[in-house]
C-alpha positions in Angstrom: 2.0 -5.0 -2.5 1.5 -2.4 0.3 3.9 0.5 0.3 3.8 0.4 4.1 3.0 -2.2 6.7 3.2 -2.0 10.6 6.8 -0.7 10.9 7.6 -3.5 13.5 9.3 -6.8 12.9 8.5 -10.2 14.2 11.4 -12.7 14.5 10.6 -15.9 12.8 10.5 -18.5 15.6 12.5 -21.7 15.6 15.9 -23.0 14.5 17.1 -24.2 11.1 20.2 -26.3 11.5 23.2 -25.9 9.2 24.2 -28.8 6.9 26.4 -31.5 8.4 29.7 -30.6 6.9 32.9 -28.7 7.7 33.1 -25.0 8.0 32.4 -22.3 10.6 28.8 -22.0 11.7 27.4 -18.5 11.2 24.3 -17.7 13.3 21.7 -15.4 11.8 18.1 -14.4 12.5 15.2 -13.7 10.1 12.6 -11.0 10.7 9.5 -10.1 8.8 7.7 -6.8 9.1 4.2 -7.3 10.5 1.4 -6.8 8.0 3.2 -8.0 4.9 1.3 -10.5 2.6 4.1 -13.2 2.9 4.3 -16.2 5.2 7.2 -15.6 7.5 8.1 -19.3 7.7 8.3 -19.5 3.8 10.6 -16.4 3.7 12.8 -17.9 6.4 13.0 -21.3 4.6 14.0 -19.5 1.4 16.7 -17.6 3.1 18.1 -20.7 4.8 17.9 -22.9 1.7 19.7 -20.2 -0.3 22.5 -19.5 2.2 23.3 -23.2 2.5 23.1 -24.0 -1.2 26.5 -25.3 -2.5 26.7 -22.4 -4.9 26.3 -19.8 -2.0 28.8 -18.3 0.4 29.4 -21.6 2.3 30.7 -23.3 -0.9 33.5 -25.7 -0.3 33.1 -25.8 3.4 33.9 -22.2 4.0 31.0 -21.7 6.4 27.6 -23.0 7.3 24.5 -21.0 8.2 22.2 -21.7 11.2 19.0 -19.7 11.6 18.1 -19.0 15.3 15.4 -16.9 16.9 17.6 -15.2 19.6 21.0 -13.8 19.8 23.9 -13.6 19.5 23.8 -13.5 15.7 26.2 -12.2 13.1 23.5 -10.6 11.0 19.7 -10.4 10.5 17.7 -10.8 7.3 14.6 -8.6 7.4 11.7 -8.6 4.9 10.5 -5.1 4.9 7.8 -3.0 3.1 9.2 -0.2 0.8 8.5 2.4 3.5 10.3 0.4 6.2 13.1 -0.3 3.7 13.5 3.4 3.1 13.7 4.0 6.9 16.1 1.1 7.7 18.5 1.8 4.8 19.2 5.5 5.6 21.4 7.2 4.8 21.2 5.3 1.5 18.1 6.3 -0.5 16.2 3.3 -1.8 13.2 5.2 -3.2 11.1 2.2 -2.2 12.7 0.1 -4.9 16.0 -1.3 -3.6 17.2 -3.6 -0.8 20.2 -2.8 1.3 22.8 -3.8 3.9 22.8 -1.4 6.9 24.5 -2.0 10.3 24.0 -5.7 10.9 20.8 -6.1 8.9 20.2 -7.3 5.3 17.0 -5.4 4.5 15.1 -7.2 1.7 12.5 -5.0 0.0 9.1 -6.8 0.0 8.2 -5.1 -3.3 11.2 -6.7 -5.0 10.6 -10.0 -3.1 7.1 -10.1 -4.6 7.8 -8.8 -8.1 11.5 -9.2 -8.9 13.1 -7.0 -11.5 12.8 -6.8 -15.4 16.4 -8.1 -15.9 15.4 -11.5 -14.4 12.6 -11.8 -17.0 10.0 -13.2 -14.6 12.4 -15.7 -12.9 11.3 -14.7 -9.4 13.0 -17.6 -7.7 16.4 -16.8 -9.1 15.9 -13.1 -8.3 15.1 -14.0 -4.7 18.2 -16.1 -4.4 20.3 -13.2 -5.9 19.0 -10.6 -3.4 19.6 -12.8 -0.4 23.1 -13.7 -1.6 23.9 -10.1 -2.5 22.8 -8.5 0.8 24.3 -11.3 2.9 27.4 -10.9 0.9 27.7 -7.4 2.4 27.3 -8.9 5.8 30.2 -11.2 5.1 32.4 -8.2 4.0 32.0 -8.2 0.2 31.7 -5.0 -1.7 30.0 -4.2 -5.0 31.4 -5.5 -8.2 30.8 -4.7 -11.9 30.0 -6.7 -15.0 33.2 -8.4 -16.3 32.0 -8.3 -20.0 28.9 -8.2 -22.1 27.1 -11.6 -22.1 29.0 -13.0 -19.1 27.3 -13.9 -15.8 27.1 -10.9 -13.5 28.9 -11.2 -10.2 26.5 -11.7 -7.4 27.9 -8.5 -5.8 26.9 -6.5 -8.9 23.9 -4.3 -8.3 21.6 -6.4 -10.5 18.4 -4.8 -9.2 19.6 -1.5 -10.7 21.2 -2.8 -13.9 22.8 -6.0 -15.4 25.3 -3.8 -17.2 24.9 -6.1 -20.3 25.7 -9.1 -18.2 23.4 -12.1 -17.7 21.6 -12.5 -14.4 23.3 -14.6 -11.7 22.1 -15.4 -8.3 25.2 -17.2 -7.0 28.7 -16.3 -5.8 30.2 -19.6 -6.8 29.8 -22.1 -9.7 29.2 -25.8 -9.2 29.2 -28.9 -11.4 25.7 -28.1 -12.6 26.8 -24.7 -14.1 26.5 -24.8 -18.0 29.9 -25.0 -19.8 29.3 -21.7 -21.5 30.0 -20.0 -18.2 33.5 -21.6 -17.8 35.3 -18.2 -18.1 33.1 -16.8 -15.3 33.9 -17.2 -11.6 
């Protein structure tokens, strides 16, 4: 994974429609820094799939997400090299390790996108869902939360990249029927 790429974004072209259901449509855009070793279309598809999952922010018809390639948009999701992440996240210091929300942009660190974090024990797909839901959660007005007790599922708005605080990893803001019964006390 390169520490730096070309320091310029390309907007992922095309439109990804929201699910046919109730709820306000939220328009967003996906950008990928040029020179990263990831397919922009695959990143955009992962973002769209995650945001429109029933366990994500639109759960229960609250909202639906539509990816577009031109404005106006509520927010942007940008896959960025560690160096670009450092620059885009200022004044927050990411040390090339963290992702962030800044302005109207969810800045996803490509190093984390490619490697995940130890707390997810190699489950890269779940970590990717977490980081999308966490940073977009900020776009939707949610602040950070803390672990509600050892062994419980971490809130998606906990800073799981930094520490699980003795909680278990969790990529989703809401439970659904597929959630194991041992999480019944969790939200």
